[in-house]
C-alpha positions in Angstrom: -141.7 -0.2 -21.1 -144.6 0.4 -23.4 -145.1 4.2 -23.2 -147.1 5.1 -26.3 -145.9 8.7 -26.3 -142.6 8.6 -24.4 -141.5 11.8 -26.1 -144.8 13.6 -25.9 -143.8 15.3 -22.7 -141.5 18.2 -22.2 -139.5 19.0 -19.1 -140.5 22.3 -17.6 -137.6 24.4 -16.3 -137.4 27.9 -14.9 -135.9 29.3 -18.1 -138.9 28.1 -20.1 -141.3 30.2 -18.1 -141.8 33.9 -17.3 -141.3 34.2 -13.6 -144.3 35.0 -11.4 -142.6 38.0 -9.8 -141.8 39.6 -13.2 -145.2 38.8 -14.7 -147.0 40.4 -11.7 -145.3 43.7 -12.4 -146.4 43.7 -16.1 -149.8 45.4 -16.5 -149.9 46.3 -20.2 -152.5 44.5 -22.2 -149.8 43.5 -24.7 -148.0 41.5 -22.1 -151.2 39.9 -21.0 -152.2 38.9 -24.5 -148.7 37.5 -25.1 -149.0 35.3 -22.0 -152.5 34.2 -22.9 -151.5 33.2 -26.5 -148.3 31.4 -25.4 -149.3 29.6 -22.1 -151.6 26.8 -21.0 -152.8 26.0 -17.5 -149.9 23.6 -16.6 -147.5 26.4 -17.4 -149.1 28.7 -14.9 -149.1 26.1 -12.3 -145.5 25.2 -12.8 -144.5 28.9 -12.3 -145.8 28.5 -8.8 -144.3 25.1 -8.3 -140.8 26.3 -9.3 -141.1 29.5 -7.2 -142.7 28.0 -4.1 -142.3 24.2 -4.2 -142.9 23.7 -0.4 -145.8 26.0 0.0 -149.2 24.4 0.7 -151.3 24.2 -2.4 -154.3 22.2 -1.1 -155.7 21.4 2.3 -158.2 18.6 2.8 -159.3 17.2 6.2 -156.4 18.9 7.9 -153.9 17.3 5.6 -151.7 19.5 3.4 -150.5 18.9 -0.2 -147.5 21.0 -1.3 -147.1 22.5 -4.7 -144.3 20.0 -5.4 -146.4 17.1 -4.4 -149.4 18.3 -6.5 -147.1 18.6 -9.5 -145.5 15.2 -9.0 -148.7 13.3 -8.5 -150.4 15.1 -11.4 -147.5 14.6 -13.7 -147.4 10.9 -12.9 -151.1 10.6 -13.6 -150.5 12.3 -16.9 -147.8 9.8 -17.8 -150.2 6.9 -17.0 -153.0 8.6 -19.1 -150.6 8.9 -22.0 -149.7 5.2 -21.6 -153.3 4.1 -21.9 -153.6 6.2 -25.1 -155.3 9.5 -24.3 -154.9 12.2 -26.9 -154.7 16.0 -27.0 -158.2 17.4 -27.0 -159.7 14.1 -25.8 -162.2 14.4 -23.0 -161.6 12.5 -19.8 -164.3 12.1 -17.2 -163.6 13.3 -13.6 -165.9 11.4 -11.2 -164.7 12.2 -7.7 -165.8 13.6 -4.4 -164.1 16.8 -3.1 -160.6 15.6 -2.1 -157.0 15.6 -3.1 -158.0 13.2 -5.9 -160.2 15.9 -7.4 -157.2 18.3 -7.6 -154.7 15.7 -8.8 -157.2 14.3 -11.3 -158.0 17.7 -12.9 -154.4 18.7 -13.1 -153.2 15.3 -14.2 -155.6 15.3 -17.1 -154.5 18.8 -18.0 -150.8 17.8 -17.9 -151.6 14.9 -20.2 -152.9 17.3 -22.8 -156.5 16.1 -22.5 -159.6 18.0 -21.2 -161.5 17.1 -18.1 -165.3 16.7 -17.8 -166.6 17.1 -14.2 -169.0 14.4 -13.3 -170.3 15.2 -9.9 -171.3 12.0 -7.9 -174.2 14.1 -6.5 -175.8 14.2 -9.9 -178.8 12.0 -10.8 -177.6 8.8 -12.5 -179.7 9.5 -15.6 -178.0 12.8 -16.1 -174.5 11.2 -15.6 -175.3 8.5 -18.1 -176.4 11.1 -20.6 -173.3 13.2 -20.2 -171.0 10.2 -20.5 -172.7 9.0 -23.6 -173.0 12.5 -25.2 -169.3 13.3 -24.6 -168.4 9.8 -25.8 -166.1 9.3 -22.9 -163.6 6.4 -23.2 -161.7 7.0 -19.9 -163.0 8.2 -16.5 -160.9 9.0 -13.5 -162.4 8.2 -10.2 -161.7 7.0 -6.6 -161.6 3.4 -5.4 -164.6 4.0 -3.2 -166.6 5.2 -6.2 -165.5 2.6 -8.7 -168.4 0.2 -8.1 -170.9 3.0 -8.4 -169.4 4.4 -11.6 -169.2 0.9 -13.2 -173.0 0.7 -12.9 -173.4 4.0 -14.7 -170.8 4.0 -17.4 -170.9 1.8 -20.5 -169.0 -1.5 -20.1 -166.3 -0.5 -22.6 -165.4 2.6 -20.6 -162.0 2.4 -19.0 -162.2 3.4 -15.3 -158.9 4.4 -13.6 -157.9 5.6 -10.2 -154.9 7.3 -8.7 -153.8 4.0 -7.3 -153.6 2.6 -10.9 -151.3 5.4 -11.9 -149.1 5.0 -8.8 -148.8 1.2 -9.5 -147.8 1.9 -13.1 -145.2 4.6 -12.3 -143.8 2.5 -9.5 -143.5 -0.6 -11.7 -141.6 1.3 -14.3 -139.7 3.5 -11.8 -140.8 6.6 -13.5 -139.5 9.6 -11.6 -139.4 12.2 -14.4 -141.6 14.9 -12.8 -142.7 18.3 -13.8 -143.8 17.3 -17.3 -146.6 18.4 -19.5 -147.6 17.2 -23.0 -145.4 18.9 -25.6 -148.2 19.0 -28.1 -150.5 21.1 -25.8 -151.4 24.5 -27.2 -153.5 27.4 -26.0 -156.2 26.6 -28.5 -156.6 23.0 -27.1 -159.4 22.0 -24.8 -159.0 22.5 -21.1 -162.4 21.3 -19.8 -166.0 20.8 -20.8 -169.0 21.9 -18.7 -172.5 20.7 -19.3 -175.2 23.2 -18.9 -179.0 23.1 -19.4 -180.5 24.1 -22.7 -183.8 24.9 -24.4 -184.1 21.4 -25.8 -184.3 20.0 -22.3 -181.0 18.1 -22.8 -177.8 19.4 -21.2 -175.2 20.6 -23.7 -171.4 20.4 -23.4 -169.6 23.8 -23.5 -166.0 23.4 -24.7 -163.5 25.8 -23.0 -160.0 26.2 -24.4 -156.8 26.9 -22.5 -156.4 30.5 -23.7 -159.9 31.3 -22.4 -159.4 29.9 -18.8 -155.8 31.3 -18.7 -157.3 34.7 -19.5 -159.8 34.3 -16.6 -157.2 33.2 -14.1 -154.8 36.0 -15.0 -157.7 38.5 -14.7 -158.5 37.2 -11.3 -154.9 37.5 -10.3 -154.4 41.1 -11.6 -157.8 42.6 -10.9 -158.6 41.0 -7.5 -155.2 39.8 -6.2 -156.0 36.1 -6.3 -152.4 35.2 -5.5 -150.1 33.7 -2.9 -151.9 35.6 -0.1 -155.3 34.1 -1.0 -156.9 31.1 0.9 -159.8 30.0 -1.2 -162.6 27.7 0.0 -163.5 25.2 -2.8 -167.2 24.6 -2.0 -169.0 25.0 -5.3 -170.1 21.6 -6.8 -167.5 20.8 -9.4 -169.9 20.4 -12.3 -170.6 24.1 -12.2 -168.4 26.3 -14.3 -167.9 28.7 -11.4 -166.2 25.9 -9.5 -163.4 25.7 -12.0 -161.5 28.9 -10.9 -161.7 27.6 -7.3 -160.2 24.2 -8.4 -157.6 25.8 -10.7 -156.5 28.7 -8.4 -153.2 27.1 -7.4 -152.0 28.3 -10.8 -152.3 31.8 -9.2 -150.3 30.7 -6.2 -153.4 30.5 -3.9 -154.0 27.9 -1.2 -157.2 25.9 -1.7 -159.3 24.5 1.1 -161.4 21.5 0.0 -164.9 21.6 1.4 -166.6 18.3 2.0 -169.4 17.1 -0.2 -172.6 19.1 0.2 -170.9 21.8 2.3 -172.5 24.5 0.1 -175.9 23.6 1.5 -174.8 24.1 5.2 -174.1 27.7 6.1 -173.1 26.9 9.7 -170.5 24.4 8.5 -169.2 26.9 5.9 -168.7 29.5 8.6 -166.8 27.0 10.8 -164.5 26.1 7.8 -163.9 29.8 7.1 -162.9 30.4 10.7 -160.9 27.2 11.1 -158.8 27.6 7.9 -158.6 31.4 7.9 -160.2 31.6 4.5 -159.8 34.9 2.7 -161.9 34.4 -0.4 -165.3 33.0 -0.9 -167.7 32.8 -3.8 -171.4 32.1 -3.4 -174.8 32.8 -4.9 -176.8 35.6 -3.2 -179.2 33.0 -1.6 -176.3 31.4 0.2 -174.8 34.8 1.1 -178.1 35.7 2.8 -178.0 32.5 4.7 -174.5 33.2 5.9 -175.4 36.7 7.0 -178.4 35.3 8.9 -176.0 33.3 11.1 -174.9 34.8 14.4 -171.4 33.5 13.9 -170.9 35.2 10.5 -169.3 38.2 12.2 -166.6 35.9 13.5 -165.2 35.4 10.0 -162.4 37.9 10.5 -160.1 36.3 8.0 -162.6 36.8 5.1 -161.5 39.6 2.8 -163.3 38.9 -0.5 -166.8 37.7 -1.3 -167.6 37.0 -5.0 -171.4 36.9 -5.6 -172.8 35.4 -8.8 -175.3 33.1 -10.4 -178.3 35.3 -9.8 -179.1 39.0 -9.3 -177.5 40.6 -6.3 -180.0 43.0 -4.7 -178.9 46.3 -3.3 -180.6 45.3 0.0 -178.4 42.2 0.4 -175.3 44.1 -0.6 -176.0 46.7 2.0 -176.6 44.1 4.7 -173.3 42.4 3.7 -171.4 45.7 4.0 -172.8 46.2 7.5 -172.2 42.6 8.8 -168.9 42.1 7.1 -167.6 45.6 6.8 -164.0 44.4 6.4 -164.9 42.4 3.2 -164.8 43.5 -0.4 -168.0 42.4 -2.2 -167.8 41.8 -5.9 -170.8 41.1 -8.1 -169.9 38.7 -11.0 -171.7 37.9 -14.2 -170.9 35.4 -16.9 -172.5 32.6 -19.1 -170.7 29.3 -19.1 -170.0 29.9 -22.8 -167.8 32.9 -21.8 -165.6 31.1 -19.3 -167.0 31.6 -15.8 -166.9 35.4 -15.3 -167.4 37.9 -18.1 -167.8 41.0 -16.0 -167.5 42.2 -12.5 -168.7 45.1 -10.3 -167.0 46.1 -7.0 -169.6 47.1 -4.5 -168.6 50.2 -2.5 -170.4 52.6 -0.1 -170.7 55.0 -3.0 -172.3 52.3 -5.1 -174.9 51.5 -2.5 -175.8 55.1 -2.1 -176.1 56.1 -5.8 -177.0 52.9 -7.7 -180.3 53.2 -9.5 -182.1 50.3 -11.2 -185.3 49.7 -13.0 -185.4 46.2 -11.6 -188.1 45.5 -9.0 -185.5 44.5 -6.4 -183.0 47.2 -7.2 -180.2 45.0 -8.4 -176.5 45.8 -8.3 -175.0 46.3 -11.8 -173.1 43.4 -13.4 -170.3 45.8 -14.1 -167.6 46.0 -16.8 -166.1 43.3 -19.0 -163.1 41.4 -17.8 -159.7 41.8 -19.6 -159.7 41.1 -23.3 -163.5 40.9 -23.4 -166.0 43.2 -25.1 -169.7 43.7 -24.4 -172.2 44.8 -27.1 -175.8 45.7 -26.3 -177.7 45.6 -29.5 -181.3 46.1 -30.7 -183.2 43.7 -33.0 -181.4 45.2 -36.0 -178.0 44.5 -34.4 -177.4 48.2 -33.9 -175.9 49.4 -30.6 -178.3 51.0 -28.2 -178.0 54.2 -26.3 -177.3 54.6 -22.6 -180.3 53.4 -20.6 -181.9 51.7 -23.6 -182.5 48.0 -23.2 -181.1 45.6 -25.7 -179.7 42.1 -26.0 -176.2 41.5 -24.6 -173.6 40.0 -26.9 -170.0 39.1 -25.8 -166.8 38.9 -27.7 -163.2 38.3 -26.8 -160.6 35.8 -25.7 -162.9 34.0 -23.2 -165.5 32.7 -25.7 -165.9 29.0 -25.8 -165.0 26.9 -28.8 -168.7 26.0 -29.0 -171.0 23.2 -28.1 -169.7 19.6 -28.1 -171.1 17.6 -31.1 -173.6 20.4 -31.9 -172.4 22.5 -34.8 -175.8 23.9 -35.7 -176.3 25.2 -32.2 -172.8 26.6 -32.1 -173.4 28.5 -35.4 -176.7 29.8 -34.0 -175.2 31.1 -30.7 -171.7 32.1 -31.8 -172.1 34.4 -34.8 -169.7 36.5 -36.8 -168.9 39.8 -35.2 -170.0 42.6 -37.6 -167.9 45.1 -35.6 -164.6 43.2 -35.8 -163.6 40.8 -38.5 -162.3 37.3 -37.8 -164.0 37.3 -34.4 -167.2 35.9 -33.0 -170.0 37.3 -30.9 -171.8 35.1 -28.3 -175.5 35.8 -28.2 -176.3 35.6 -24.4 -180.1 35.9 -24.6 -179.8 38.3 -21.7 -181.3 41.8 -21.8 -179.2 44.6 -20.4 -178.5 48.3 -20.7 -175.6 50.7 -20.2 -175.6 52.8 -17.0 -174.4 56.4 -17.1 -171.1 55.4 -15.4 -170.4 52.9 -18.2 -171.3 49.8 -16.2 -173.9 47.3 -17.5 -177.2 46.5 -15.8 -178.9 43.1 -16.2 -182.6 43.5 -17.2 -183.9 40.0 -17.7 -184.0 37.3 -20.4 -184.9 37.5 -24.0 -186.5 34.0 -23.8 -187.9 32.2 -20.8 -184.5 30.8 -19.7 -183.6 32.2 -16.3 -181.0 31.7 -13.5 -182.6 30.8 -10.2 -180.3 30.4 -7.2 -177.3 29.7 -9.4 -179.1 27.2 -11.7 -180.0 28.0 -15.3 -183.6 26.8 -15.9 -185.9 27.0 -18.8 -189.4 28.1 -17.8 -191.0 26.3 -20.8 -189.2 23.1 -19.8 -190.7 23.3 -16.3 -194.1 24.1 -17.8 -194.1 21.1 -20.0 -192.8 18.8 -17.2 -195.7 19.9 -15.0 -198.2 19.5 -17.8 -196.9 15.9 -18.3 -198.5 14.9 -15.0 -201.9 13.2 -15.1 -203.5 15.7 -12.7 -202.6 18.8 -14.7 -204.5 20.2 -17.7 -202.5 23.4 -18.2 -199.6 25.2 -16.4 -197.9 28.6 -16.4 -194.5 29.3 -14.8 -192.9 32.6 -14.0 -190.4 34.3 -11.7 -191.6 36.7 -9.0 -189.4 39.0 -7.1 -189.9 38.9 -3.3 -190.0 42.5 -2.1 -189.2 41.4 1.5 -186.2 39.3 0.8 -185.0 40.7 -2.5 -184.8 37.2 -3.9 -186.6 35.5 -6.8 -189.2 32.8 -6.4 -190.3 30.3 -9.0 -194.1 30.3 -9.2 -196.2 27.7 -11.1 -199.9 28.1 -11.7 -201.9 25.0 -12.7 -205.3 24.1 -14.0 -206.2 20.7 -12.8 -207.6 17.9 -15.0 -211.2 17.6 -13.9 -211.3 13.8 -14.2 -208.0 13.2 -12.5 -208.0 15.9 -9.8 -210.3 13.9 -7.5 -207.9 11.0 -7.5 -204.8 13.1 -6.7 -201.9 10.8 -5.8 -199.5 12.1 -3.2 -197.5 8.9 -3.3 -194.0 9.5 -4.7 -192.7 12.8 -3.3 -191.3 13.3 0.2 -191.9 11.2 3.4 -194.6 13.7 4.4 -196.9 12.4 1.7 -196.3 8.7 2.1 -199.6 8.3 4.0 -201.3 8.2 0.6 -199.8 5.1 -1.0 -202.2 5.0 -4.0 -205.2 6.7 -5.7 -207.6 4.4 -3.9 -206.6 5.8 -0.5 -207.1 9.4 -1.7 -210.4 8.5 -3.3 -211.5 6.9 -0.1 -210.6 10.0 1.9 -212.6 12.2 -0.4 -215.6 9.9 -0.3 -216.0 10.3 3.5 -215.5 6.6 4.5 -217.6 5.5 7.5 -220.3 8.2 6.9 -223.7 7.4 5.6 -224.8 8.7 2.3 -227.6 11.2 1.8 -229.8 8.4 0.4 -229.3 6.3 3.6 -230.2 9.3 5.8 -233.3 10.2 3.9 -235.8 8.8 6.4 -233.7 9.4 9.5 -233.9 12.2 12.0 -231.0 14.6 11.7 -229.8 16.7 14.6 -227.8 19.8 13.7 -224.8 20.1 16.1 -224.2 23.5 17.6 -220.5 23.4 16.8 -220.7 22.7 13.1 -218.1 25.4 12.4 -214.8 24.6 14.0 -213.3 27.1 16.4 -210.0 28.8 15.7 -208.4 26.6 18.5 -209.7 23.4 16.8 -208.4 24.5 13.4 -205.0 25.4 14.9 -204.8 22.0 16.5 -205.8 20.2 13.4 -203.4 21.9 11.0 -200.4 22.1 13.4 -200.2 18.3 13.2 -198.1 17.6 10.1 -198.2 13.8 9.9 -199.5 10.7 11.5 -196.1 9.1 11.8 -193.6 11.5 13.3 -193.7 13.1 16.7 -191.3 15.4 18.5 -189.0 13.5 20.9 -188.9 10.3 18.9 -191.2 7.3 18.3 -194.3 6.7 20.5 -194.9 3.2 21.9 -198.0 1.5 23.3 -196.6 1.9 26.8 -196.3 5.6 26.3 -199.9 5.9 25.4 -201.0 3.7 28.3 -198.9 5.8 30.7 -200.4 9.0 29.3 -203.9 7.7 29.8 -203.2 6.5 33.3 -204.8 8.8 36.0 -202.1 7.9 38.5 -199.3 9.2 36.3 -201.0 12.1 34.6 -200.1 15.6 35.7 -203.7 16.5 35.4 -206.4 14.3 36.8 -208.6 12.6 34.2 -212.2 11.8 35.2 -214.8 9.7 33.4 -218.1 11.1 32.4 -221.1 9.5 31.0 -222.7 10.8 27.8 -225.8 11.7 29.8 -223.8 14.1 31.9 -222.7 16.1 28.8 -224.5 19.1 27.7 -225.6 19.2 24.0 -223.0 22.0 23.4 -220.2 20.0 25.0 -221.0 16.9 23.0 -221.1 19.0 19.8 -217.7 20.4 20.5 -216.2 17.0 21.2 -217.7 15.4 18.0 -216.4 18.4 15.9 -212.9 17.4 16.7 -213.3 14.3 14.6 -214.8 15.9 11.5 -213.1 17.3 8.4 -211.1 20.5 8.3 -210.9 22.3 5.0 -208.4 24.8 3.7 -208.0 26.8 0.5 -204.4 25.6 0.4 -205.4 21.9 0.4 -207.4 19.7 -2.0 -207.8 17.0 0.5 -209.5 17.6 3.9 -207.5 17.4 7.1 -208.5 15.1 10.0 -207.5 16.0 13.5 -207.9 12.6 15.0 -210.0 9.5 15.4 -212.5 8.2 18.1 -211.7 5.2 20.2 -214.6 3.1 21.5 -213.6 0.6 24.2 -215.4 -2.7 24.1 -216.3 -4.5 27.3 
């Protein structure tokens, strides 16, 4: 047997761990700091495995995985990873769909001493290639069904492995030594890396160490009872930092329900899963929360006890609606940059909160609350001096949850993680967020120092969007901003553009959605703008011109013209030639059709008919709309 690090694992026994029951009764900050500084994620998971080995840890497609099975499979994967040469602090890619493989892959990598990098198969291939190259990944864990797809994205020298490879290896060598984790693993080693957007336009890898995520998980357990009684729906895309506590919650004793790929985009399917699996805990961005509340079936989610809202501002209006529709649920507003390990602060929404909260924000936002355990907030002015209550300043964060920094970007790390002038030998993370202290000691978010904003859970840079729009041939200048919708309480991304005078007339609608595929090239658009089939003014110079009485379209005609969205799609499916002939047949029509000669039409009637085939203009469209075409039979 050629195990490169045979003795790099240690057996985990009950005596080497603080029991879960005892640790739950300890609430002093000293005990918590002691745990954080002495434990890694595998240690927390093994506490649950040893205490409740047969309890269900993960459910996927109505199939259960016990804590014992999760530990065994993860440990065996760790042995195989060690065999192929992975090292402590090395980053291993995780390219999997939501499944048991996702959970086993993440925990197996952690057991091996390495850190995992989530690579969502939903991501664009160019972004995945960039992340793989930037992180310099040598090994990527995937599923057999995704191996071919991954091989086309990853460099040829990347080693691609699956759970089947690990099983074949451990079976061949009859390795049965379970409940292991790398003996060299320490709390200051990397646990995972999350890529987030940056001001340069290129994603940057945020390095999270074990002590930081352990602090987060213990805080969730102590502050919000994420424990053996919790059933958590894992529905957040795994490449988001917020997904990590869902994935890692078995280390708190919780049961995780794996949502299928894309379930976060389907409120009705989410509700069905909550009801089917008796989910108690759900996290979502306010946009999704609103979509859930809009469903008639939302009130049937009787098992739901906790809703964590984050990723964007939570309006007081939405919080009030949630308390009315799901009155049995606790709503918690979360805040936290990726650089501060998921959640840096929390605010529990109560009836008193909703009746007394005051905000200077246009949409009356709920506060982001108070820092999590072992975390400090500083709101400072331009001279790095703390501001008074109600005074807006920039938010800085310090404490145990700060990331190590940015992968392969020491200059950016030094710029964003600065020395803490208020506590030696510690760092401050410059969030770039504006905030102020409320009178009750909570913190209120007040916007961004720069133009980087969070919109529906995504961090976006307004200048990046502006430059991307201006790169288009049609656009001369662009401006981008966020506007608060007073009706919904949500934020909308607004772009204003100045068209390029030479290119505007040749607008190409060709490469967007199917709705725009009627314009395959600029020539077609140019032809539409030039009124094909109409005589020019020069050709009509010596001709008699008759002004039609219905030159201005009626409201009914405009409604008919603009209600037709496309030439190609019709309600009820495709339309055949026989369908048209049947419709034109007098014998089958519900309303008799009679023929009339042109001579029998009044001038007004003829004008009205001909107007149907003219152009329809709108201030919302550059190109004119056509309601139909005229068919002239030939005898």
